[in-house]
LOLUMBA-399804 format. One line per field, with one value per atom (N, C-alpha, C): x, y, z; residue number from 1. Coordinates in nm, 2 decimals, padded with zeros to 4 digits. Example, Ala and Ser with C-alpha at 12.3 -4.5 7.8 and 13.67 -1.06 7.14 Angstrom:
# LOLUMBA-399804
px (01.32;01.23;01.32;01.28;01.37;01.29)
py (-00.57;-00.45;-00.33;-00.22;-00.11;00.00)
pz (00.78;00.78;00.78;00.71;00.71;00.79)
resi (1;1;1;2;2;2)
***
This chain:
# LOLUMBA-399804
px (-00.43;-00.36;-00.47;-00.60;-00.71;-00.75;-00.78;-00.90;-00.82;-00.66;-00.60;-00.59;-00.61;-00.59;-00.72;-00.84;-01.00;-00.99;-00.94;-00.97;-00.87;-00.74;-00.64;-00.73;-00.79;-00.84;-00.94;-00.99;-01.14;-01.04;-00.93;-00.87;-00.73;-00.63;-00.50;-00.46;-00.43;-00.37;-00.25;-00.19;-00.09;-00.05;00.10;00.11;00.10;00.04;00.00;00.12;00.26;00.32;00.42;00.37;00.39;00.30;00.20;00.08;00.14;00.19;00.25;00.38;00.41;00.50;00.47;00.29;00.22;00.29;00.31;00.35;00.48;00.60;00.72;00.75;00.66;00.73;00.59;00.48;00.39;00.36;00.34;00.28;00.43;00.55;00.65;00.73;00.72;00.76;00.72;00.59;00.50;00.55;00.59;00.60;00.75;00.82;00.95;00.91;00.79;00.77;00.80;00.70;00.66;00.84;00.90;01.09;01.13;01.10;01.14;01.08;00.95;00.88;00.75;00.75;00.62;00.49;00.42;00.31;00.24;00.23;00.14;00.01;-00.05;-00.17;-00.25;-00.37;-00.44;-00.36;-00.27;-00.15;-00.24;-00.23;-00.32;-00.20;-00.23;-00.19;-00.23;-00.15;-00.22;-00.13;-00.22;-00.15;-00.18;-00.07;-00.08;-00.09;-00.17;-00.17;-00.17;-00.26;-00.25;-00.25;-00.32;-00.36;-00.41;-00.41;-00.50;-00.44;-00.40;-00.40;-00.24;-00.17;00.00;00.08;00.12;00.12;00.03;-00.10;-00.22;-00.23;-00.29;-00.38;-00.25;-00.14;-00.06;00.00;00.01;00.03;-00.09;-00.25;-00.36;-00.35;-00.29;-00.33;-00.25;-00.10;00.00;-00.01;-00.08;-00.10;-00.26;-00.34;-00.46;-00.52;-00.44;-00.47;-00.45;-00.43;-00.35;-00.50;-00.52;-00.64;-00.51;-00.58;-00.51;-00.63;-00.57;-00.63;-00.57;-00.59;-00.57;-00.61;-00.59;-00.63;-00.56;-00.62;-00.59;-00.70;-00.63;-00.76;-00.83;-00.79;-00.86;-00.97;-01.09;-01.25;-01.23;-01.16;-01.16;-01.08;-00.98;-00.89;-00.93;-00.97;-01.04;-01.17;-01.23;-01.33;-01.22;-01.16;-01.12;-01.04;-00.96;-00.90;-01.06;-01.18;-01.32;-01.34;-01.34;-01.37;-01.26;-01.13;-01.05;-01.03;-01.05;-01.06;-01.20;-01.31;-01.44;-01.38;-01.35;-01.37;-01.25;-01.18;-01.10;-01.09;-01.21;-01.28;-01.16;-01.12;-01.04;-01.10;-01.12;-01.18;-01.10;-00.98;-00.90;-00.89;-00.93;-00.93;-01.01;-00.98;-01.11;-01.02;-01.08;-01.02;-01.07;-01.00;-01.09;-01.09;-01.14;-01.12;-01.06;-00.98;-00.91;-00.77;-00.75;-00.60;-00.55;-00.41;-00.36;-00.39;-00.41;-00.39;-00.54;-00.64;-00.76;-00.77;-00.71;-00.71;-00.77;-00.82;-00.84;-00.85;-00.73;-00.66;-00.55;-00.51;-00.42;-00.35;-00.21;-00.19;-00.04;-00.01;00.07;00.21;00.18;00.25;00.20;00.28;00.20;00.31;00.25;00.31;00.32;00.42;00.37;00.43;00.43;00.53;00.52;00.59;00.62;00.48;00.53;00.38;00.45;00.58;00.61;00.74;00.82;00.96;00.91;01.04;01.02;00.99;01.02;00.97;00.82;00.81;00.62;00.60;00.64;00.58;00.57;00.68;00.70;00.62;00.56;00.46;00.33;00.26;00.17;00.13;00.24;00.25;00.28;00.37;00.38;00.25;00.16;00.04;-00.10;-00.02;-00.13;-00.04;00.08;00.11;00.12;00.07;00.04;00.17;00.18;00.29;00.30;00.24;00.25;00.26;00.35;00.43;00.44;00.39;00.41;00.48;00.56;00.65;00.82;00.88;01.01;01.06;01.03;01.08;00.95;01.01;00.90;00.83;00.73;00.65;00.67;00.63;00.69;00.64;00.69;00.67;00.77;00.69;00.79;00.74;00.86;00.84;00.92;00.88;00.92;00.97;01.12;01.20;01.31;01.31;01.42;01.56;01.67;01.82;01.80;01.69;01.67;01.65;01.61;01.58;01.72;01.81;01.96;01.92;01.88;01.90;01.76;01.68;01.51;01.56;01.65;01.67;01.77;01.82;01.85;01.83;01.67;01.59;01.46;01.50;01.42;01.45;01.36;01.44;01.54;01.65;01.75;01.73;01.59;01.57;01.49;01.50;01.45;01.52;01.50;01.59;01.54;01.65;01.60;01.71;01.64;01.74;01.67;01.75;01.72;01.77;01.71;01.76;01.74;01.84;01.85;01.73;01.64;01.54;01.65;01.73;01.82;01.86;01.86;01.93;01.85;01.69;01.62;01.56;01.51;01.52;01.62;01.64;01.76;01.73;01.57;01.58;01.62;01.64;01.75;01.66;01.51;01.43;01.46;01.47;01.52;01.68;01.77;01.86;01.90;01.79;01.82;01.68;01.63;01.49;01.53;01.45;01.50;01.35;01.40;01.26;01.33;01.23;01.32;01.23;01.29;01.18;01.28;01.10;01.13;01.09;01.12;01.07;00.99;00.90;00.80;00.82;00.77;00.84;00.74)
py (02.58;02.65;02.70;02.77;02.83;02.75;02.62;02.54;02.51;02.51;02.48;02.61;02.68;02.85;02.88;02.86;02.83;02.78;02.63;02.54;02.58;02.68;02.66;02.81;02.90;03.00;02.97;02.82;02.78;02.69;02.59;02.49;02.54;02.48;02.51;02.36;02.36;02.24;02.25;02.38;02.45;02.55;02.57;02.67;02.78;02.93;03.01;03.08;03.08;03.12;03.06;02.94;02.83;02.79;02.88;02.84;02.90;03.01;03.05;02.98;02.90;02.76;02.63;02.64;02.53;02.41;02.50;02.39;02.31;02.43;02.36;02.28;02.30;02.27;02.13;02.09;02.01;01.93;02.01;01.95;01.87;01.92;01.90;01.81;01.82;01.73;01.61;01.57;01.47;01.41;01.47;01.39;01.36;01.37;01.30;01.18;01.13;00.98;00.92;01.02;00.96;00.96;01.01;01.03;00.88;00.84;00.75;00.57;00.60;00.49;00.52;00.45;00.47;00.35;00.42;00.34;00.23;00.12;00.05;00.04;00.10;00.04;-00.02;-00.01;-00.10;-00.10;-00.04;-00.06;00.02;00.00;00.01;00.10;00.22;00.29;00.37;00.34;00.41;00.46;00.62;00.76;00.77;00.69;00.74;00.86;00.92;01.06;01.14;01.12;01.25;01.40;01.42;01.58;01.59;01.74;01.77;01.72;01.58;01.51;01.53;01.50;01.51;01.37;01.31;01.29;01.23;01.22;01.12;01.23;01.34;01.39;01.45;01.52;01.52;01.38;01.25;01.14;01.04;01.12;01.07;01.14;01.27;01.32;01.25;01.23;01.18;01.02;00.96;00.85;00.80;00.82;00.82;00.68;00.59;00.45;00.33;00.45;00.41;00.43;00.33;00.36;00.40;00.53;00.58;00.63;00.55;00.54;00.65;00.78;00.87;00.85;00.84;00.81;00.90;00.93;01.06;01.02;01.05;01.02;01.13;01.27;01.38;01.43;01.43;01.38;01.54;01.61;01.78;01.77;01.72;01.69;01.61;01.50;01.40;01.48;01.58;01.65;01.71;01.78;01.81;01.79;01.65;01.56;01.50;01.48;01.46;01.59;01.69;01.80;01.81;01.85;01.88;01.76;01.62;01.53;01.51;01.56;01.58;01.73;01.80;01.93;01.92;01.84;01.81;01.69;01.63;01.52;01.39;01.39;01.27;01.14;01.03;00.92;00.83;00.82;00.70;00.78;00.79;00.90;00.77;00.76;00.70;00.72;00.84;00.91;00.83;00.80;00.72;00.81;00.85;00.89;00.73;00.76;00.61;00.64;00.56;00.53;00.40;00.40;00.27;00.15;00.13;00.00;-00.05;00.04;00.00;-00.04;00.00;-00.05;-00.18;-00.23;-00.36;-00.33;-00.34;-00.33;-00.36;-00.42;-00.46;-00.38;-00.34;-00.22;-00.28;-00.23;-00.28;-00.17;-00.02;00.04;00.14;00.16;00.29;00.43;00.51;00.62;00.74;00.81;00.90;01.03;01.14;01.26;01.32;01.32;01.39;01.34;01.20;01.16;01.11;01.00;00.92;00.91;00.83;00.76;00.66;00.60;00.49;00.37;00.37;00.23;00.23;00.35;00.34;00.31;00.39;00.38;00.20;00.12;00.00;-00.05;-00.04;-00.10;-00.09;00.03;00.04;-00.03;-00.01;-00.07;-00.13;-00.24;-00.39;-00.50;-00.49;-00.59;-00.53;-00.40;-00.34;-00.40;-00.45;-00.46;-00.59;-00.60;-00.71;-00.78;-00.90;-00.99;-01.01;-01.02;-01.00;-00.90;-00.85;-00.77;-00.76;-00.64;-00.62;-00.51;-00.45;-00.30;-00.36;-00.25;-00.26;-00.28;-00.24;-00.31;-00.39;-00.45;-00.52;-00.42;-00.46;-00.37;-00.33;-00.20;-00.16;-00.05;00.05;00.19;00.25;00.41;00.47;00.62;00.68;00.80;00.92;01.02;01.16;01.20;01.19;01.21;01.32;01.37;01.49;01.35;01.45;01.35;01.25;01.29;01.22;01.10;01.05;00.90;00.80;00.88;00.78;00.69;00.77;00.74;00.66;00.73;00.63;00.46;00.47;00.33;00.23;00.32;00.21;00.13;00.16;00.12;00.01;00.01;-00.13;-00.25;-00.33;-00.46;-00.47;-00.56;-00.60;-00.68;-00.72;-00.82;-00.69;-00.60;-00.50;-00.42;-00.38;-00.38;-00.19;-00.13;00.03;00.08;00.17;00.27;00.37;00.51;00.65;00.69;00.79;00.90;01.03;01.11;01.23;01.33;01.39;01.44;01.54;01.62;01.74;01.63;01.57;01.50;01.51;01.51;01.55;01.68;01.80;01.90;01.98;02.07;02.17;02.29;02.32;02.38;02.38;02.47;02.46;02.41;02.39;02.33;02.17;02.12;02.01;01.93;02.04;01.97;01.87;01.89;01.76;01.69;01.64;01.60;01.45;01.30;01.20;01.14;01.07;00.92;00.81;00.75;00.64;00.52;00.41;00.29;00.20;00.14;00.00;-00.08;-00.20;-00.34;-00.37;-00.43;-00.52;-00.63;-00.70;-00.85;-00.94)
pz (-01.85;-01.72;-01.69;-01.76;-01.72;-01.62;-01.65;-01.58;-01.40;-01.42;-01.29;-01.23;-01.30;-01.25;-01.14;-01.23;-01.20;-01.05;-01.04;-00.96;-00.83;-00.85;-00.78;-00.68;-00.76;-00.65;-00.55;-00.59;-00.49;-00.41;-00.41;-00.34;-00.36;-00.31;-00.28;-00.34;-00.50;-00.57;-00.56;-00.63;-00.64;-00.57;-00.55;-00.41;-00.49;-00.48;-00.52;-00.60;-00.55;-00.61;-00.70;-00.72;-00.84;-00.97;-00.93;-01.06;-01.19;-01.18;-01.34;-01.39;-01.29;-01.34;-01.35;-01.40;-01.42;-01.52;-01.65;-01.71;-01.69;-01.67;-01.64;-01.51;-01.41;-01.25;-01.25;-01.34;-01.31;-01.46;-01.51;-01.66;-01.75;-01.72;-01.79;-01.72;-01.61;-01.51;-01.49;-01.49;-01.54;-01.64;-01.72;-01.85;-01.86;-01.79;-01.79;-01.76;-01.73;-01.73;-01.85;-01.95;-02.09;-02.18;-02.11;-02.17;-02.10;-02.01;-01.95;-02.02;-02.07;-02.09;-02.15;-02.28;-02.35;-02.32;-02.26;-02.23;-02.33;-02.35;-02.46;-02.43;-02.57;-02.56;-02.50;-02.41;-02.31;-02.16;-02.13;-02.03;-01.95;-01.79;-01.69;-01.59;-01.56;-01.46;-01.33;-01.24;-01.11;-01.07;-01.02;-00.99;-00.86;-00.77;-00.62;-00.56;-00.48;-00.43;-00.57;-00.63;-00.75;-00.76;-00.62;-00.60;-00.70;-00.76;-00.88;-01.02;-00.99;-01.17;-01.18;-01.11;-01.15;-01.11;-01.21;-01.34;-01.46;-01.37;-01.45;-01.56;-01.55;-01.67;-01.77;-01.75;-01.87;-01.92;-01.86;-01.91;-01.99;-01.95;-02.01;-02.15;-02.16;-02.28;-02.38;-02.32;-02.41;-02.44;-02.38;-02.41;-02.37;-02.50;-02.49;-02.52;-02.52;-02.54;-02.38;-02.32;-02.18;-02.04;-01.98;-01.90;-01.76;-01.71;-01.60;-01.48;-01.34;-01.20;-01.10;-01.16;-01.00;-00.91;-00.80;-00.68;-00.53;-00.49;-00.35;-00.25;-00.15;-00.02;00.03;-00.05;-00.06;-00.16;-00.16;-00.22;-00.28;-00.24;-00.33;-00.42;-00.40;-00.54;-00.62;-00.61;-00.66;-00.77;-00.69;-00.76;-00.90;-00.87;-00.96;-01.06;-01.04;-01.13;-01.23;-01.19;-01.22;-01.35;-01.27;-01.36;-01.46;-01.46;-01.52;-01.66;-01.64;-01.71;-01.79;-01.75;-01.79;-01.91;-01.88;-01.98;-02.07;-02.01;-02.16;-02.25;-02.22;-02.27;-02.28;-02.16;-02.15;-02.12;-02.20;-02.15;-02.09;-02.08;-02.01;-01.87;-01.82;-01.66;-01.59;-01.47;-01.37;-01.21;-01.19;-01.06;-00.95;-00.83;-00.72;-00.58;-00.49;-00.38;-00.29;-00.25;-00.15;-00.11;-00.01;00.02;-00.06;-00.08;-00.19;-00.10;00.02;00.10;00.11;00.06;00.03;-00.14;-00.18;-00.34;-00.36;-00.46;-00.51;-00.70;-00.70;-00.82;-00.88;-01.02;-01.06;-01.17;-01.20;-01.30;-01.36;-01.44;-01.48;-01.41;-01.39;-01.30;-01.23;-01.13;-01.03;-01.08;-01.08;-01.10;-00.97;-00.92;-00.84;-00.85;-00.78;-00.80;-00.66;-00.55;-00.44;-00.35;-00.35;-00.24;-00.11;-00.12;-00.02;-00.06;00.07;00.04;-00.05;-00.09;-00.15;-00.08;00.04;00.10;00.16;00.14;00.18;00.04;-00.08;-00.24;-00.24;-00.16;-00.25;-00.13;-00.04;00.04;00.02;-00.05;-00.05;-00.24;-00.30;-00.46;-00.51;-00.41;-00.51;-00.53;-00.40;-00.43;-00.56;-00.64;-00.68;-00.89;-00.87;-00.92;-01.06;-01.12;-01.23;-01.21;-01.26;-01.26;-01.44;-01.49;-01.65;-01.70;-01.75;-01.82;-01.99;-02.02;-02.16;-02.22;-02.14;-02.20;-02.23;-02.23;-02.26;-02.12;-02.01;-01.89;-01.81;-01.71;-01.62;-01.57;-01.51;-01.45;-01.26;-01.26;-01.12;-01.10;-01.01;-00.97;-01.04;-01.08;-01.16;-01.09;-00.98;-00.93;-00.95;-00.94;-00.98;-00.81;-00.81;-00.69;-00.71;-00.60;-00.58;-00.55;-00.51;-00.46;-00.32;-00.24;-00.11;-00.18;-00.29;-00.36;-00.30;-00.34;-00.28;-00.14;-00.07;00.07;00.12;00.05;00.05;-00.01;-00.15;-00.21;-00.09;-00.03;00.06;00.16;00.17;00.28;00.21;00.12;00.02;00.05;00.02;00.06;-00.05;00.01;-00.08;-00.21;-00.24;-00.37;-00.45;-00.41;-00.51;-00.60;-00.73;-00.81;-00.88;-00.84;-00.86;-00.96;-01.05;-01.15;-01.15;-01.16;-01.16;-01.30;-01.31;-01.44;-01.43;-01.37;-01.41;-01.53;-01.47;-01.58;-01.67;-01.58;-01.66;-01.77;-01.82;-01.92;-02.04;-02.01;-02.12;-02.14;-02.01;-02.03;-01.97;-02.03;-01.97;-01.89;-01.85;-01.74;-01.62;-01.58;-01.46;-01.33;-01.34;-01.22;-01.22;-01.36;-01.32;-01.27;-01.24;-01.20;-01.10;-00.98;-00.92;-00.93;-01.02;-01.05;-01.09;-01.06;-01.13;-01.15;-01.23;-01.24;-01.18;-01.14;-01.02;-01.05;-01.09;-01.13;-01.01;-01.00;-00.92;-00.93;-00.98;-01.04;-00.93;-00.97;-00.94;-00.91;-00.79;-00.77;-00.81)
resi (1;1;1;2;2;2;3;3;3;4;4;4;5;5;5;6;6;6;7;7;7;8;8;8;9;9;9;10;10;10;11;11;11;12;12;12;13;13;13;14;14;14;15;15;15;16;16;16;17;17;17;18;18;18;19;19;19;20;20;20;21;21;21;22;22;22;23;23;23;24;24;24;25;25;25;26;26;26;27;27;27;28;28;28;29;29;29;30;30;30;31;31;31;32;32;32;33;33;33;34;34;34;35;35;35;36;36;36;37;37;37;38;38;38;39;39;39;40;40;40;41;41;41;42;42;42;43;43;43;44;44;44;45;45;45;46;46;46;47;47;47;48;48;48;49;49;49;50;50;50;51;51;51;52;52;52;53;53;53;54;54;54;55;55;55;56;56;56;57;57;57;58;58;58;59;59;59;60;60;60;61;61;61;62;62;62;63;63;63;64;64;64;65;65;65;66;66;66;67;67;67;68;68;68;69;69;69;70;70;70;71;71;71;72;72;72;73;73;73;74;74;74;75;75;75;76;76;76;77;77;77;78;78;78;79;79;79;80;80;80;81;81;81;82;82;82;83;83;83;84;84;84;85;85;85;86;86;86;87;87;87;88;88;88;89;89;89;90;90;90;91;91;91;92;92;92;93;93;93;94;94;94;95;95;95;96;96;96;97;97;97;98;98;98;99;99;99;100;100;100;101;101;101;102;102;102;103;103;103;104;104;104;105;105;105;106;106;106;107;107;107;108;108;108;109;109;109;110;110;110;111;111;111;112;112;112;113;113;113;114;114;114;115;115;115;116;116;116;117;117;117;118;118;118;119;119;119;120;120;120;121;121;121;122;122;122;123;123;123;124;124;124;125;125;125;126;126;126;127;127;127;128;128;128;129;129;129;130;130;130;131;131;131;132;132;132;133;133;133;134;134;134;135;135;135;136;136;136;137;137;137;138;138;138;139;139;139;140;140;140;141;141;141;142;142;142;143;143;143;144;144;144;145;145;145;146;146;146;147;147;147;148;148;148;149;149;149;150;150;150;151;151;151;152;152;152;153;153;153;154;154;154;155;155;155;156;156;156;157;157;157;158;158;158;159;159;159;160;160;160;161;161;161;162;162;162;163;163;163;164;164;164;165;165;165;166;166;166;167;167;167;168;168;168;169;169;169;170;170;170;171;171;171;172;172;172;173;173;173;174;174;174;175;175;175;176;176;176;177;177;177;178;178;178;179;179;179;180;180;180;181;181;181;182;182;182;183;183;183;184;184;184;185;185;185;186;186;186;187;187;187)
***
């Protein structure tokens, strides 16, 4: 909390009115992915549009044997991710300033939180998803979304397999009533 408050005073990572809800709105929300899937040791996870490191940093703490690649096109946000992960001693974070279409990386999963529509995520992410899968589910995209995901899913290619889970099943706080983990299987 102190690290994010310190950085939030310098650059707007989290809305000023939301910083006091950092754990609930950002950390716990990010960890909903861990309720959906346990990443295996050695897994590689790309966090597209990480902003200040969500969901990558909470997940990196939770899964120390998984390699996380937080990516954002805004350099000052990646600077924050580097600083916070260094100060927390996280060795499984490799943050990069880039746009998704410029990356040359293969991963097991792409995770996102409040970044773009499912169609855009699908377009940007599928080329990065390895065909070799070693998890309980096939490799793919895991996105934290609001209820609009249902409309967004209709715009995906017909061959895409999509499933969703209400986060309110796992976390009882009212904040999670209209929040979902959405999975799109890689091709």
